[in-house]
N, C-alpha and C positions, 0 to 999 in steps of 0.2 A: 504494500500500500504506500502510495506517495502522497506528499502534502504540498501545499503552495510554497512552503519553505524550501522543499526539495527543488521545485520548479525554479524558484528565484535563485537558489544556489547554483544550479546547473547553468541557467541562462546567463547569469551575471559573471560567471567564470569565463565566458567566451569573450574574445577581444571586442572592444568598442561597443559593448552592449550597455544599454541603460533600461531602466524600468519606468513606465509611465502609467497613467490611469486614463481610460476612455471616459467620455462624458457620463456614461452610465455608472461609473464607479468601478468598473472592472479593470483589473491590472493587465498590463501588456508589456512585452519585452521587445526591444528594437535594437537593430544594428544600424548605425548611421541613419537613423530616422525611419528605417523600414521594419514594420512589424513582422515578427516571425513566430511569436507565441502569444497567446492571450487567453484570459478567462472567458469561457463561453457557456454560461448556463443555458439550459434549454428554455426557450421562450414558450409562452402559452400556445402560439401557433405550432411550434415543434411538438409539444405535448399532444395537441389535437391530432396531428398527423400520425404520431408514433403510438398513441393509445397505450395499452398495457405493456407494449414492448419498450417503452421509454426507460432508459437507464436512470438510476438514482445516484446522486453524489456529485462531487465536484468535477467539472469538465474543463479540459484545456484544449484549445485549438492550436494546431501547428501547420505551417505551410509545408507543401511538398513541391518538387520541381515542376510537375505538370500533371495532367490527368492520367497519363499512362503510369507514372510513378505512383500516383494515388492508388490505382488499382493494385499495383504490386505490393504496396505497403499494407493495404487492407487484406490481401490474400496471405501475406507472410507474417503479419503481426498477431499478437494475442487477441483474445476477445475484448480486451480493454480499448482497442483502437476501432473506431467505427465512423460512420458518416450518417448524415440525415438528408432528407430530400432538399432542404434549403441549400446544401452544399453540393448539389449534383453537378454543377458546371464550374466548381471552384476548386482550385488546387490546394486543398487542405483536408486534414482529417481531424477527428476529435478523439480525445483520450480521457477515459474514465480513471481519475486518479486513484480511486479506491481499489481498482483491479490491476493497475500496471506495476510491473516490477521496475525498480530503480534503474537497472541497466538498460531496459527497453526505453524508459522515459528519457534517459540521457542520450541515447542514440537518436530518438525522434527529435528532440530539441536541437541537438547538434546538426543533424541533417537539415532541419528547418532553417537554422541560422545560416548554414552554407548556401542555401537557395537565395537568401536575401542580402548576404554580406557583399560588399564591393569585391570585385575580382582580386585586387591586390591584397585585401585583408584576408579573404578566404585562402588564397595561395600561401600567404605567410603562415596562416594557421596550419594548413596541411603540411607544410615543410617543417613545422616545429615538432619537438619531441612530444609524443602523445596526440598529435594532430591528425 
């Protein structure tokens, strides 16, 4: 089980990342002004569509490179990673924090960061030890 503290620790350890708050009060993490992870509670419209299948708990949204990568991530990840109809044409997945393992969460956040980081920042990270 992961927490928002885990999300913040992982995200803020990545170069040139900062934390902000959307107008709705939800936290988000950015690299050079580009959002790559954010709190994404299910909205009333999501709950109507999902019905009894709606997950319960804290949900993180993370960017993926494109829709093909999204399908790969959904197929290869644990049941903690999912999508909703609202995200059908959006390159992002949702992560149920109560069900995700920390190593999977770290991989998802890091890969999301890499999709949004400037090329030189991403290249420097990849070239660094542990990158």
